[in-house]
C-alpha positions in Angstrom: 130.0 69.3 114.1 126.7 69.2 112.2 125.0 67.3 115.0 126.3 69.8 117.6 124.9 72.7 115.5 121.6 70.9 115.0 121.4 70.3 118.8 122.0 74.0 119.5 119.3 75.0 117.0 116.8 72.5 118.6 117.6 73.8 122.1 117.2 77.4 120.8 113.8 76.6 119.4 112.6 74.9 122.6 113.9 77.8 124.8 112.6 80.5 122.5 109.0 79.3 122.5 106.7 81.7 124.3 104.8 80.4 127.3 101.0 80.0 127.0 99.3 83.1 128.4 97.7 82.9 131.9 95.2 85.1 133.6 97.1 87.7 135.7 97.1 87.8 139.5 94.2 89.9 140.6 92.0 89.1 137.6 88.5 88.6 139.0 87.9 84.9 139.6 84.1 85.4 139.2 84.3 87.1 135.8 82.1 85.2 133.3 84.3 83.4 130.7 82.4 81.9 127.8 82.3 78.2 127.5 84.7 76.9 124.8 87.0 79.9 125.3 90.8 79.7 125.1 93.0 82.5 126.4 95.3 83.9 123.6 96.7 87.2 125.0 97.0 89.2 128.3 98.1 92.8 128.7 98.5 94.9 131.8 98.1 96.2 134.3 100.3 99.0 133.0 102.4 100.4 135.9 102.7 103.9 134.4 99.0 104.6 134.5 97.3 106.0 137.6 95.9 103.2 139.9 92.3 104.2 139.3 92.5 103.5 135.6 95.1 100.8 135.6 93.3 98.0 133.8 94.0 94.5 132.5 93.1 93.4 129.0 92.6 89.7 128.2 91.6 88.2 124.9 90.0 84.8 124.3 89.1 82.9 121.1 85.8 81.2 121.5 84.1 78.3 119.7 80.8 80.1 120.3 79.3 82.2 117.5 79.0 85.9 117.8 75.2 85.7 118.5 75.9 83.1 121.2 78.6 85.3 122.7 76.3 88.3 122.7 73.5 86.3 124.4 76.1 85.1 126.9 77.2 88.7 127.9 73.7 90.1 127.8 72.7 87.6 130.5 73.2 88.4 134.2 76.1 86.5 135.8 76.6 86.0 139.5 78.4 89.1 140.8 78.2 91.1 137.5 75.5 93.3 136.1 75.2 93.9 132.4 74.9 97.5 131.2 72.1 98.8 129.0 74.8 100.3 126.7 75.4 97.1 124.8 75.7 97.6 121.0 75.6 95.2 118.2 76.2 97.0 115.0 75.6 95.4 111.6 78.5 94.4 109.4 80.0 96.5 106.7 79.9 94.0 103.8 82.6 91.4 104.6 83.9 93.3 107.6 82.0 92.6 110.8 81.9 95.4 113.3 82.5 94.3 116.9 79.7 94.4 119.4 80.5 96.0 122.8 79.2 95.3 126.2 79.8 96.7 129.7 79.6 94.7 132.9 79.8 96.1 136.4 81.0 94.0 139.3 78.5 94.3 142.2 81.0 93.9 145.1 83.6 96.6 144.1 82.2 98.5 141.1 85.0 97.2 138.7 84.0 97.8 135.1 84.5 95.4 132.3 84.4 96.5 128.7 83.9 93.5 126.3 84.4 93.6 122.6 83.0 90.7 120.6 82.8 89.7 117.0 86.1 89.8 115.2 86.7 86.5 113.5 89.9 84.6 114.5 91.3 83.2 111.2 93.7 80.9 113.0 91.1 78.6 114.6 87.9 79.9 113.0 86.7 81.1 116.4 85.3 84.4 117.6 87.6 86.8 119.4 86.5 88.3 122.8 88.6 91.1 124.2 87.9 92.2 127.8 89.4 95.2 129.6 88.7 95.4 133.3 89.4 98.6 135.3 89.1 98.9 139.1 86.0 100.3 140.6 86.1 103.8 142.0 86.2 104.0 145.8 83.1 105.3 147.5 83.2 108.9 148.4 83.8 109.6 152.1 81.2 111.7 153.8 
């Protein structure tokens, strides 16, 4: 009886383990992902939002430091143009404020909002959250 109960508990643990996150279908294959990054969460696209603002948010933990990540996203990447609206605020004592960056995809105008800088206490990495929304269609003449 005890071994059967233990078997059920072990099976329940194996079945209940969440799957590792994966980039969703339609996530831009050319989006610049920092080296040493590991995907930790994916959200969206949310079906109840209008299609023009229906975005996807992904979160990585990176082995790169915050300054290295900021340098990475300030650089131009094939197919993506960095915005001049990047901010890197100072920290408030022990609490670091995240830096934000905007990238625009050249081919379709999709916008990526990138937030960098929150420490990940689980692996001592740096969290990078990216929300990508579709580009706006060109106006018809």
